[in-house]
Backbone as a ProteinNet text record, in pm:
[ID]
protein_1_A
[PRIMARY]
MGSTVPEGSQPAKSGVGVLDKSVAVVEAVAGAPGPCSLNELVEITGLTRATTHRLAVALEAHRLLRRTADGRFALGLRLLALGRAAAEDWPLADLARPALVELRDATGESAQLYVREGDHRVCLASLDSGHELRTIVEEGARLPLGVGSAGRLLLGETTQTGYTASTGERAPGVGSVSAPILVDGELVAALGISGPLDRLGDDPGPRYGPAVVRAAAAVAAALTTPPG
[TERTIARY]
-6.8	-112.5	-169.9	-232.7	-288.1	-418.8	-468.5	-594.2	-710.9	-827.5	-945.5	-1001.3	-1084.3	-1153.2	-1301.3	-1385.4	-1529.2	-1577.2	-1667.2	-1713.3	-1775.5	-1847.9	-1911.9	-1814.5	-1685.3	-1589	-1517.7	-1550	-1489.3	-1527.4	-1430.1	-1464.4	-1539.6	-1650.6	-1727.9	-1659.3	-1659.6	-1601.2	-1709.1	-1803	-1908.2	-2040.4	-2053.2	-2180.3	-2269.8	-2230.6	-2305.2	-2227.6	-2275.9	-2198.8	-2157.3	-2251.8	-2218.9	-2115.6	-2121.5	-2022.8	-1885.1	-1878.8	-1750.4	-1686.7	-1768.8	-1715.3	-1670.3	-1744.3	-1705.4	-1572	-1557.6	-1431.9	-1317.8	-1345.3	-1242.9	-1194.2	-1286.4	-1248	-1160.9	-1201.6	-1122	-983.6	-977.4	-848.7	-759.9	-821.5	-743.9	-676.2	-749.8	-692.4	-584.3	-612.7	-516.2	-386.3	-395.8	-277.2	-199.2	-254.2	-186.6	-77.9	24.1	130.6	88.9	-26.9	-76.8	-223.8	-286.4	-427.4	-453.2	-573.3	-606.9	-708.6	-688.9	-790.6	-899.6	-1011.4	-1119.1	-1072.2	-998.7	-949.1	-859.1	-776.3	-688.1	-768.4	-872.6	-957	-1026.9	-1072.2	-1136.1	-1037.8	-914.9	-815	-774.7	-760.8	-719.7	-829.1	-951.4	-1060.6	-1123.2	-1116.2	-1183.2	-1333.1	-1382	-1523.5	-1549.4	-1673.8	-1705.7	-1683.8	-1669.8	-1647.2	-1766.4	-1889	-2008.3	-2017.7	-1991.7	-1998.1	-1889.9	-1770.1	-1659.1	-1688.4	-1739.1	-1769.7	-1879.8	-1982.4	-2094.4	-2048.1	-1967.2	-1921.8	-1822.7	-1732	-1633	-1700.2	-1799.7	-1871.3	-1948.8	-2009.4	-2081.4	-1985.8	-1868.5	-1769.2	-1717.4	-1709.8	-1669.9	-1776	-1903.4	-2011	-2004.5	-1957.2	-1943.5	-1806.5	-1725.1	-1593.5	-1495.3	-1522.1	-1427.3	-1325.4	-1362.2	-1270.4	-1282.6	-1183.9	-1189	-1127.3	-1154.9	-1097.8	-981.7	-877.5	-767.7	-802.6	-716.4	-744	-757.7	-690.8	-698.8	-804.8	-892.7	-1004.4	-975.4	-856.3	-823.1	-880.1	-890.3	-946.1	-834.2	-849.9	-756.5	-838.4	-771.8	-841.8	-903.1	-1023	-1094.8	-1055.5	-1080.1	-1039.3	-1120.1	-1238.6	-1317.8	-1247.7	-1161.8	-1089.5	-994.6	-948.7	-861.3	-935.1	-1056.7	-1135.4	-1170.2	-1206.3	-1238.6	-1116.1	-999.5	-876.7	-842.9	-860.6	-834.2	-929.7	-1056.8	-1154	-1120.8	-1078.1	-1042.1	-920.8	-823.6	-703.6	-736.8	-832.1	-870.7	-942.2	-1018.6	-1091	-1002.6	-889.7	-799.8	-663.6	-643.1	-524.3	-400.8	-384.2	-272.3	-138.9	-121.9	6.1	35.4	-65.5	-44.6	-9.8	-80.5	-52.8	85.1	130.2	258.5	377.8	355.3	467.6	560.5	508.2	602.8	695.5	641	724.3	824.7	784.3	876.7	990.7	958.2	1062.6	1162.7	1110.9	1198.7	1283.6	1222.6	1296.3	1405.6	1372.6	1474.2	1589.7	1557.4	1663.1	1747.5	1683	1755.7	1848.4	1806.2	1884.8	1970.5	1932.1	2002.1	1964.8	1864.8	1825.3	1684	1651.4	1518.6	1414.2	1298.6	1190.8	1064.9	993.1	873.3	760	638.4	517.2	442.7	406.5	339.6	208.5	113.1	-9.1	-26.6	-102.6	-129.2	-245.6	-232.2	-340.8	-342.4	-430.5	-435.2	-306.8	-244.4	-120.5	3	-13.2	98.9	102.5	209.7	215.1	232.3	167.4	169	236.4	326.6	396.2	307.3	262.6	179.4	261	377.3	462.3	607.6	692.2	832.8	916.9	1015.4	1106.4	1247.7	1315.4	1448	1556.6	1655.9	1775.2	1850.2	1926.5	2007.8	2138.5	2169.5	2292.9	2281.5	2394.1	2393.7	2356.7	2408.1	2372.4	2261	2140.8	2025.7	1924.8	1830.1	1719.4	1606.6	1541	1430	1309.9	1200.8	1074.2	971.2	912	813	683.6	621.6	491.1	391.2	313.9	221.8	279.7	408.7	471.1	409.4	386.3	332.6	446.5	473.7	582.7	527.2	601.7	549.5	544.3	453.1	449.4	549.9	588.2	674.2	819.8	854.1	992.3	1026.1	1134.1	1167.1	1097.3	1153.3	1100.2	956	920.8	782.7	688	731.6	648.2	619.8	718	696.9	601	613.5	522.5	378.5	359.4	224.3	165.2	250.9	202.8	164.6	202.1	161.1	273.5	398.9	510	506.4	526	528.4	672.6	692	826.5	827.1	927.9	942.7	1012.6	1088.2	1165.1	1087.7	974.3	899.3	935.4	1040	1080.7	1128.6	1143.2	1203.2	1296.8	1398.6	1500.7	1519.4	1569.8	1600.6	1728.7	1798.9	1920.7	1920.6	1915.1	1924.8	1806.3	1690.4	1575.2	1507	1469.8	1397.6	1492.1	1609.9	1708.6	1847.7	1941.1	2076.4	2139.5	2207.7	2279.7	2195	2066.3	1974.7	1921.5	1917.6	1862.1	1749.4	1672.3	1562.2	1532	1471.9	1423.3	1285	1185	1047.1	979.8	875.4	794.9	648.1	563.6	420.4	354.9	255.1	170.3	40.9	16.7	-97.4	-196.4	-323.1	-430.4	-533.3	-553	-643.4	-606.9	-476.8	-428.2	-431.8	-483.8	-493.1	-378.2	-319.1	-212	-270.8	-233.4	-286	-180.1	-52	53.8	187.9	290.3	427.7	513.1	599.5	683.7	828.1	917.7	1056.1	1153.2	1278.9	1386.2	1451.9	1514.5	1588.7	1710.2	1811.5	1933.1	2032.9	2146.2	2249	2313.9	2342.6	2403.3	2542	2606.4	2737.5	2729.2	2611.1	2593.2	2517.3	2412.2	2330	2400.9	2488.5	2557.1	2475.2	2534.8	2470.9	2364.3	2359.9	2260.4	2207.2	2122.5	2081.5	1976.5	1914.4	1806	1842.4	1943.6	1976	2012	2071.1	2113.2	1995.4	1905.9	1797.6	1660.9	1648	1518.4	1451.5	1521.8	1455.9	1395.8	1465.6	1413.1	1291	1293.4	1180.6	1058.5	1079.8	969.1	907.5	991.6	939.3	856.2	901.7	827.6	692.6	691.2	565.1	468.5	519.8	434.5	379	459.3	412.8	299.3	309	202.4	75.7	89.8	-25.7	-95.4	-16.6	-74.2	-148.9	-90.5	-155.9	-287.8	-293	-416	-527.5	-490.7	-591.7	-619.4	-551.5	-574.3	-683.2	-790.9	-896.2	-841.4	-888	-840.9	-877	-781.5	-805.4	-851.9
1300.8	1200.5	1189.9	1073.2	1052.1	1125.8	1120.7	1187.6	1104.3	1167.9	1098.5	1010.9	913.4	827.8	843.8	813.1	828.4	746.4	806.6	741.6	606.9	594.6	468.5	356.7	390.5	287.1	232.4	283.5	231.8	85.5	-5.3	-145.9	-171.6	-246.6	-280.7	-392.7	-385	-489.3	-568.4	-500.4	-569.5	-571.7	-486.4	-473.5	-368.4	-315.3	-207.1	-78.8	-4.3	108	210.1	253.6	358.5	309.1	179.9	125.7	119.4	70.7	62.8	201.1	301	435.8	495.4	466.6	516.4	456.7	326.1	260.4	317.5	348.1	406.4	539.9	619.1	747.9	725.5	632.9	605.5	553.5	462.1	407.4	513.9	608.1	717	799.9	828.1	905.6	823.7	694.3	609.3	593.2	589.7	568.2	693.1	808.8	934.7	965.1	1039.8	1072.3	1171.5	1233.8	1329.3	1354.5	1442.1	1475.4	1521.5	1490.2	1516.2	1629.3	1713.3	1810.5	1739.5	1805.2	1746.9	1720.9	1814.8	1797.4	1674.6	1652.6	1536	1407	1405.7	1286.2	1257	1361.2	1343.8	1281.4	1332.1	1282.9	1139.3	1105.6	970.4	868.4	900.1	802.2	795.1	903.1	906.6	931.9	961.4	992.5	1138.5	1172.8	1312.8	1395.1	1524	1612.6	1609.5	1611.3	1611.7	1483.4	1368.7	1240.7	1233.1	1273.7	1268.4	1355.1	1474.8	1564	1505.5	1452.7	1396	1279.4	1190.5	1073.8	1113.6	1204.9	1245.6	1312.8	1396.1	1461.9	1359.2	1260	1155.6	1072.2	1039.7	964	1044.5	1176.6	1262.7	1258.7	1257.3	1252.2	1123.8	1016.3	888.4	874	979.9	984.3	885.5	843.5	760.9	848.8	973.2	1075.5	1195.8	1282.3	1406.9	1517.1	1641	1756.3	1813.3	1848.8	1920.3	2068.9	2147.3	2289.7	2361.3	2309.1	2374.4	2309.8	2226	2171.2	2043.8	1989.2	1865.2	1745.4	1634.2	1513.2	1420.2	1369.4	1272.9	1158.9	1049	936.5	975.5	924.9	960.3	874.9	926.6	858.8	731.6	721.8	600.5	477.5	498.7	386.3	322.4	399.9	342.7	235.3	266.6	169.2	48.6	73.9	-36.5	-124.3	-61	-136.6	-224.6	-170.3	-250.7	-369.6	-346.1	-455.1	-561.6	-519.3	-614.7	-697.2	-631.9	-703.2	-808.6	-776.4	-872.2	-992.2	-970	-1079.2	-1158.9	-1104.2	-1169.5	-1185.6	-1297.1	-1312.5	-1356.6	-1311	-1354.3	-1326.5	-1205.3	-1170.3	-1259.6	-1286.3	-1371.4	-1513.6	-1565.8	-1701.9	-1714	-1605.9	-1609.3	-1587.3	-1530.8	-1490.3	-1605.4	-1723.4	-1831.9	-1868.1	-1872.5	-1903.6	-1792.3	-1667.1	-1554.9	-1560.9	-1595.4	-1607.8	-1715.7	-1830.4	-1940	-1900.9	-1829.5	-1786.7	-1687.6	-1590.1	-1492.1	-1561.3	-1653.4	-1719.8	-1811.7	-1874.3	-1966.6	-1892.8	-1775.7	-1702.2	-1592.2	-1545.2	-1432.7	-1298.7	-1296.5	-1171.6	-1130.9	-1003.6	-952.3	-1023.8	-1049.8	-1120.8	-1035.7	-1035.6	-953.3	-1030.4	-984.4	-1037.5	-921	-933.4	-825.7	-874.3	-784.4	-808	-691.5	-718.2	-612.1	-527.3	-397.2	-303.5	-201.2	-221.1	-130.5	-136.9	-23.4	-16.5	-20.3	-64.6	-72.8	-209.8	-235	-350.2	-296.4	-361.8	-318.6	-426.3	-385.1	-478.5	-509.8	-634.9	-676	-717	-774.6	-820.3	-805.6	-767.4	-744.3	-780.5	-864.7	-904.4	-865.9	-791	-739.8	-844.3	-841.3	-923.3	-879.5	-971.4	-937.4	-868.9	-862.2	-795.3	-643.8	-581.8	-436.6	-368.5	-420.9	-370.2	-458.3	-401.9	-481.1	-391.6	-453.5	-377.7	-371.3	-255.8	-236.1	-186.4	-260.1	-219.5	-212.5	-96.8	-80.2	-152.2	-215.6	-275.2	-165.1	-187.8	-86.7	-3.5	-19.9	58.3	22.5	123.8	105.6	125	20.5	22.7	-3.8	32.6	16.8	-128.8	-157.9	-287.7	-288.5	-406.6	-417.7	-390.2	-353.2	-325.2	-408.8	-484.4	-576.4	-709.6	-816.5	-949.8	-965.7	-917	-929.5	-845.5	-726	-639.3	-699.6	-766.2	-827.8	-946	-1024.2	-1137.3	-1089.6	-986.6	-937.7	-870.4	-828.9	-770	-878.8	-1003.2	-1112.6	-1190	-1157.5	-1231.8	-1377.1	-1468.6	-1610.2	-1658.8	-1769.3	-1821.3	-1971.9	-2022.5	-2166.4	-2231.4	-2153.5	-2207.7	-2204.4	-2132.6	-2116.8	-1991.2	-1921.8	-1796.9	-1700.5	-1573.1	-1474.4	-1387.4	-1334.6	-1257	-1122.1	-1027.8	-896	-844.5	-761	-698.2	-551.6	-466.2	-322.6	-260.2	-325.6	-269.8	-159.3	-188.8	-89.5	10.2	-36.2	51.6	1.7	91.9	48.9	-30.8	-138.5	-217.3	-313.5	-325	-413.4	-520.8	-643.1	-753.8	-820.1	-901.8	-973	-1101.6	-1195.2	-1319.7	-1343.4	-1365.6	-1380.2	-1498.1	-1548.3	-1657	-1624	-1670.2	-1642.7	-1735.1	-1683.3	-1764.4	-1787.7	-1913.3	-1949.5	-2032.1	-1995.7	-2070.3	-2104.8	-2233.9	-2280.5	-2219.6	-2206.3	-2153	-2002.8	-1934.2	-1788.2	-1725.3	-1620.9	-1549.2	-1459.3	-1480.7	-1398.9	-1308.5	-1341.9	-1261.5	-1305	-1229	-1265.3	-1255.8	-1352.3	-1359.2	-1367.7	-1303.3	-1310.8	-1252.7	-1251.9	-1193.6	-1082.1	-991	-883.8	-849.7	-798.8	-763.2	-696.7	-654.5	-588.6	-687.7	-640.6	-726.7	-774	-702.1	-746.3	-884.4	-916.8	-1050.4	-1143.3	-1089.9	-1175.1	-1215.7	-1130.2	-1157.7	-1113.1	-1125.4	-1078.4	-1173.5	-1295.6	-1393.8	-1468	-1400.1	-1458.1	-1568.3	-1584.8	-1680.9	-1823.6	-1882.7	-2021.8	-2045.6	-1946.4	-1962.8	-1955.2	-1859.7	-1835.5	-1885	-1911	-1947.3	-2066.5	-2178.9	-2294.3	-2265.2	-2189.8	-2156.9	-2066.6	-1972.3	-1881.6	-1959.1	-2052.1	-2133.5	-2217.8	-2276.8	-2356.5	-2270.6	-2149.4	-2060	-2022.6	-1993	-1958.5	-2076.2	-2196.5	-2315.1	-2336.5	-2307.3	-2322.9	-2225.7	-2103.9	-2006.3	-2049.7	-2095.4	-2142.2	-2256.9	-2347.7	-2459.7	-2410.7	-2311.6	-2257	-2190.2	-2126.8	-2059	-2157	-2278	-2373.8	-2481.9	-2477.2	-2575.5	-2527.1	-2600.4	-2557	-2545.3	-2446.3	-2432.5	-2556.1	-2602.7	-2723.6	-2695.2
-1837.2	-1840.1	-1981	-2008.5	-2140.4	-2158.5	-2280.5	-2310.5	-2260.5	-2248.9	-2201.7	-2312.1	-2271.5	-2368	-2344.6	-2444.3	-2425.4	-2307.5	-2229.3	-2108.2	-2138.1	-2248.2	-2281	-2311.3	-2337.9	-2371.9	-2250.3	-2130.8	-2010.1	-1991.9	-1970.7	-1956.8	-1827.4	-1837	-1718.6	-1643.1	-1510.9	-1428.4	-1357.6	-1295.5	-1221.5	-1296.7	-1397.5	-1467.1	-1404.6	-1288.5	-1222.5	-1251.2	-1350.2	-1401.5	-1298.6	-1213.3	-1117.9	-1016.7	-982.9	-889.7	-954.3	-1077.8	-1146.9	-1161.7	-1193.9	-1210.9	-1077.8	-970.7	-838.2	-795.3	-818.3	-784.6	-868.4	-994.3	-1080.2	-1025.2	-969.4	-911.1	-787.3	-700.4	-579.6	-617.9	-715.3	-756.3	-821	-889.3	-949.1	-841	-734.3	-623.4	-553.9	-531.8	-461.4	-539.9	-672.5	-753.7	-788	-758	-789.6	-686.2	-724.2	-629.5	-521.8	-536.8	-438.5	-463	-383.7	-405	-547.2	-598.2	-738.4	-751.6	-851.4	-887	-967.4	-984.8	-1064.7	-1206.9	-1263.8	-1400.1	-1411.4	-1311	-1312.2	-1303.5	-1221.8	-1212	-1343.9	-1410.7	-1540.9	-1639.5	-1638	-1733.2	-1702	-1574.1	-1536.6	-1564.7	-1527.1	-1538.1	-1675.5	-1751.5	-1879.9	-1870.3	-1750.2	-1731.6	-1766.3	-1787.9	-1815.2	-1689.3	-1707.6	-1593.8	-1498.3	-1553.8	-1469	-1386.7	-1451.3	-1379.5	-1273	-1308	-1212.8	-1090.9	-1113.2	-1002.2	-914.4	-977.3	-900.8	-814.1	-871.4	-796.1	-686.3	-716.6	-616.4	-497.2	-522	-412.6	-330.8	-397.7	-325.4	-240.8	-295.9	-220.2	-101.4	-120	-8.4	101.5	64.4	163.3	245.1	183.4	252.9	319.1	313.7	376.7	315.5	190.9	119.1	46.1	20.5	-25.5	67.6	64.6	141.9	57.3	95.1	24	104.3	32.7	95	100.4	162.9	179.1	45.1	-57.8	-189.7	-279	-220.8	-295.4	-372.9	-358.3	-428.6	-352.4	-422.7	-362.2	-316.1	-191.8	-134.6	-75.2	-41	18.1	152	179.6	301.1	420.1	538.4	660.8	686.5	628.4	649.7	593.5	494.3	436	536.5	634.5	738.1	816	858.5	934.2	848.4	722.3	632.9	608	595.9	574.9	694.3	813.2	933.3	940.4	909.6	912.3	808.2	689.9	585.6	627.4	690.5	734.6	839.4	926.6	1029.8	970.1	862.2	797.7	701.7	663.5	567.8	634.2	706.8	791.7	715.2	591.5	509.4	577.5	629.9	692.1	811.1	893.3	1011.2	969.9	869.1	825.3	759.3	695.7	626	717.8	834.5	918.9	958.2	996.8	1029.4	913.5	791.7	675.3	648.8	671.7	653.2	754.5	878.3	980.6	940.7	897.7	857.4	737.5	642.5	523.5	559.2	642.5	684.6	754.9	845.2	922.4	834.2	733.9	647.1	550.8	504.3	404.6	466	583.5	645.2	587.7	498	433.6	475	451.4	483.6	398.2	458.6	388.1	388.8	276.3	263.2	197	222.7	161.5	98.5	-30.1	-103.1	-164.2	-172	-248.6	-345.6	-451	-548.3	-502.5	-518.8	-490.1	-601.9	-699.6	-813.6	-893.9	-913.6	-989.6	-900.9	-777.3	-683.6	-617.5	-547	-457.3	-315.8	-222.7	-83.5	0	88.1	175.8	296.4	305.7	418.6	539.2	515.9	625.5	584.6	679.6	649.9	771.7	751.2	857.9	817.2	901.2	867.8	892.1	806.3	824.4	950.5	1005	1121.6	1085.7	956.6	914.3	934.8	964.3	980	848.7	737.5	605.1	551.8	537.2	496.4	426	359.1	301.5	403.2	406.9	499.6	419.8	429.5	368	479	497.7	603.5	567.2	665.8	642.2	607.6	504.4	454.3	341.8	311.9	204.5	69.5	-13.6	-149.3	-248.6	-326.7	-422	-561.9	-663.9	-800.7	-844.1	-935.7	-1001.5	-1115.8	-1158.2	-1275.3	-1247.6	-1124.9	-1088.3	-965.6	-971.6	-864.2	-887.2	-829.8	-857.7	-812.6	-693.6	-646.2	-731	-768.9	-850.8	-987.1	-1045.6	-1176.8	-1166.1	-1059.3	-1042	-1026.4	-945.3	-920.7	-1043.5	-1134.9	-1260.6	-1361.5	-1330.9	-1417.3	-1483.5	-1451.5	-1510.7	-1464.1	-1556.3	-1521.3	-1513	-1444.7	-1425.2	-1440.2	-1508.3	-1526.1	-1407.3	-1333.8	-1221	-1090.1	-1088.2	-964.1	-889.8	-934.2	-870.9	-978.1	-941.4	-1030	-948.1	-1011.6	-941.3	-1009.1	-932.5	-987.9	-924	-999.4	-947.7	-987.2	-888	-910.8	-980.4	-982.6	-1054.2	-974.3	-849.7	-770.3	-705.3	-667.8	-604.9	-641.9	-671.8	-707.4	-593.7	-630.2	-531.1	-451.5	-486.5	-412.7	-506.1	-457.6	-533.9	-458.1	-527.7	-463.6	-538.6	-466.9	-525.8	-467.5	-553.1	-507.5	-575.2	-509.1	-564.5	-545.2	-636.7	-624.3	-522.7	-453.4	-366.2	-441.6	-476.9	-559.5	-477.8	-486	-420.9	-528.2	-551	-656.9	-791.8	-813.8	-940	-951.9	-850.4	-853.2	-774.6	-831.4	-763.5	-655.4	-529.9	-421	-359.7	-376.7	-316	-372.4	-339	-373.9	-248.3	-231.4	-112	-157	-83	-124.9	-25	-67.2	13.9	-66.7	3.8	-62.3	22.3	-45.5	26.4	-65.9	-11.4	-93.3	-189.6	-309.8	-410.2	-369.9	-279	-231.2	-168.5	-110.4	-53	-146.9	-212.6	-297.6	-425.8	-477.3	-602.5	-722.6	-838.9	-961.3	-1013.6	-962.7	-1006.7	-883.1	-804.2	-675.8	-685.6	-803.1	-815.8	-778.5	-841.3	-810.9	-664.1	-601.9	-462.8	-366.5	-386.9	-291.3	-339.3	-469.1	-524.2	-457.2	-436.9	-375.8	-238.5	-155.3	-21.9	-33	-127.4	-145.6	-195.4	-287.8	-339.8	-228.6	-142.7	-31.4	63	89.5	178.6	117.9	-12.2	-78.4	-74.9	-95.4	-90.3	50.2	152.1	290	320.6	269.6	291.2	218	94.7	18.3	90.6	148.5	222.2	346.2	414.4	533.5	498.2	381.1	340	304.4	264.7	221	324.6	438.2	543.7	638.3	655.2	746.4	888.7	965.5	1103	1184.7	1263.7	1342.3	1482.7
[MASK]
++++++++++++++++++++++++++++++++++++++++++++++++++++++++++++++++++++++++++++++++++++++++++++++++++++++++++++++++++++++++++++++++++++++++++++++++++++++++++++++++++++++++++++++++++++++++++++++++++++++++++++++++++++++++++++++++++++

């Protein structure tokens, strides 16, 4: 991990310092490969040891963090309930499912919907291909940003064609084609297909891109259409 930076140089996000620092601690735990020691949290966040300890203990009291048997910090169980409530209030996966079904059936490949969460992308919806050899991504899976077509889009990569493609980036022998879902010009998610390169080929974009773009546009339209 990198070295710490002065606490005062931490960029403000909301203007409420204690809130921004608390969120930084939670995001540090969420982005780590396992539970974090206090020293690791200090190094990741760049906060002082005293501030980090004070905030982590307070977050533990609110059950947003918890301690493991060896005293490390992990995500708290209260986040499960909050996550379920957020999912119910944000019906993105439900609204996207018809377009994902159509995309899977039109291409014959597995279709997924991803959103960005910190330094990762999370699969909100996943429909498996009917082929015996297929890619499988579990709903709720956390995957890296910047790797794979959906990960690159969510990291901020722009595209002139409306879609982006990848071959063998996240896993050998697997390709993907994804398109951004934009609402009022803001990127809210990435939608795409993935499958073995034996079927997708070395340049899957031109073949699958138009269908993926249409599916992303259908989801964007569903998100902006008032319920009837």
